[in-house]
N, C-alpha and C positions, 0 to 999 in steps of 0.2 A: 260325468262319465268315467268309469273306472279304467285305468290303463293297465294292461296286462304286460308282464315282463317278457321281453323278447329274448329268446335263446337261439344261438347259432347252432346248426347241426354239427356233430362231431367231425364229419368228414371235411366240412368247410374250415373248421377251426384247425384241423390237422394240416389241411392244404395251405392255410394262411401261415401257420407256423413253419411249415417246410419251406415256404417262399422266403421267409425271413432268415431261415437257418442256412439257405443255400450259399450265400456269400461268405459264410463263416470260414470255411476252409481256405479259400484263396486269400482272404484278408489276413487270417492268422499266419498263413504260410509266408505272406509278404512281410509281415512283421518279424517272423523268425529268420527271414533271409537277411535281415540287416546285420551287419557285423557288430559284434560286441553285445553285451547284456547290460545296458545302462538303465538308470532309473527312468529316463525319458522314454526309452523303448518299452519298458514295462508299463508305463502310464499309457502310452499309445496303444499298446496291446490290450490293456484293460478297457480303454475307450472303444476300441474296435469290437471287442467282445460284447460290450453293452449295446452298441449300435446294431450288431448282427443278431442280438437276442433281446429285443425290446419287451418290456413288461407292459403289455397292453391290457392285461386282465385287471390289474389293480389301479384304481383311480389315484390321482394326486391327493396326498393327505395334507400338504401345506405348500407354501411357496418354496421353502428350502428343498422339499422333496422334488418339486417340479424342476427347480434349477439343477439339482443333483442328477436327475434322470435325463434331462434334455441337454445338459452341457456337453456330454460326450459326442454329440452330433457335430461338434465343430470340426472333427477330424475329416468329415466328408463334405464340409461346406467349402466350396470353391467357386464363389460367385464371380470373382475377377477372371478366372480362367474361362468360365463359360462366356462372359461378356467379350473377352478377348477372341475367343473362337468365333463368335458372331461377327465381330468387327473384321477379323481376318477373312472370314468367308464372304462378307459383303464387299471386301476391297478387291477391285478389279486390277488396279495398277500395281499393287504389291508394294506401295510406298508408305502405307500407314503402319506405324510401329505399334507393337502391342503395349499393354500397360506396363509389363515388366521392363521392356526396352525403354519406354518413356520414363519410368522411374529411375532406371540406371543412368539415363542421359541427364535427368534433372539433378541427381546426386553428384555426378561428375561435374556438371556446370557449377553447382554451388560450391563444391570443393575448390575448383579453379578460382572462383570469385573470391572466396575467403583467403586462399593462398596469395592471390595478387594483392589484396588489401593488406595482409600481414607483411608482405615484402615491402610495400610502400611505406608502412609505418616504421619498419626496421631501417629502411634507407633514410627516412626523415630523421629518425633518432641518431643515426650515425653521423649525418651531416651536422646536426646541432651539437653533438659531442665534439666533433672535429673543430667547429667554429668556436666553441667554448674553450677548447684547449689552446687555440691560437689567440684568444683574447678579443674576439670580435663582439662578444656579448657583454663585455665589461661596462661599456657606456650605457647600455640598456639597464644592466643591473644597478649601476650608479644612479641612473634616473629614477628607477623604482625605489631605491633607498631614500633618495631625496624627497620623492613624493610621499613616502611613508613618514619621514621626519616632519615634513610640512603639515601633514594631517595631524600628527601628534601635537605640534606647536599650535595649530589652529584650535584643537580641542582644549588645550591648556589656556589659550587666550580667552576662549569663550567661557571657560569655567571661572577664570579670574574676573572677567567682566561681570558675570552674574553675581559673584561674591561681592564685588565692589558696589554694584547696584543695590544688593540686599543690605549691605552695611549703610549706605547713604539713606536708603529708605527708612531703616531703623533709627538713624540719627535724626532725620526730619521728624519722624513720629515722636521721638523722645523730646525734641525741642518744642514741638507744638504742645505736647502734654505739659511740659514745664511752663510754657507761656500761659496756658489756660489756668494752671494752678496759681501762678503769680497774680493773674488778673482776678481770680476768685478771692485770694487773700487781700488784695488791695480793695476790692469792693466790700469785703467784710469789715476791714479797718475803717473805710470811709463811712459805712453805715453805723459802725460803733461810735465813731467820732460825732456824727450827727446826732445820734441818740444821747451821747454824753452832753453835748452843748444844750440840747433841749431840756435835759434834766436840770442842768445848772441854772438855766434861765427860769425854770419853774420854781426852783428852790429860792432864788433871789426874790421873785415876785411874792412867794408865800411869806418870806421873812419880812418884806416891806409891809405887807398887809398886817402882819402880827404887831409890828412896831407902831403902826398908826392906831391900831385898836388899843394898845396899851396906853397910849397917851390920852 
């Protein structure tokens, strides 16, 4: 089914445009009423002009275009004030503070808390400095130095013990190797001696047999 484009009548469009253009004069006048001509005032004036003259004919071409065209509406966004108005209207006792009052109260409480903490730290530091100047912390510092020296001596003793054990192990291994070599040499000499005695006995036997044959 073919969809036909929908066009608004000219009088409706003009009426809609006039409705958006009506707040222009008060908003612009309010901006001009501010003292001084600063960059912030010019930016706010430009945002107000963009809000009062929305470009509703041209669709968004990109995300950047949408952000650029919708961002000026932050000047008229006042959700907290609206919620505060609702809270204050529903309050019968008149004891419920607004968000602005609650925010100010929280900030002041936090500042007082941080100030008290800082004053306590300063007081503790001054007390420690005074005691140090009087010599009350010398025994503690001496104990800390003795502990540090003891730790250094302990590390040195452990290192020396490890070195001694390593040397003893190397000496034991060298002695065992030398003993094995001596045993091997002795076994070789013994085997050589046994082989020599056997050869001499064989030579004597052969010589005796030759002598008997010659006779």
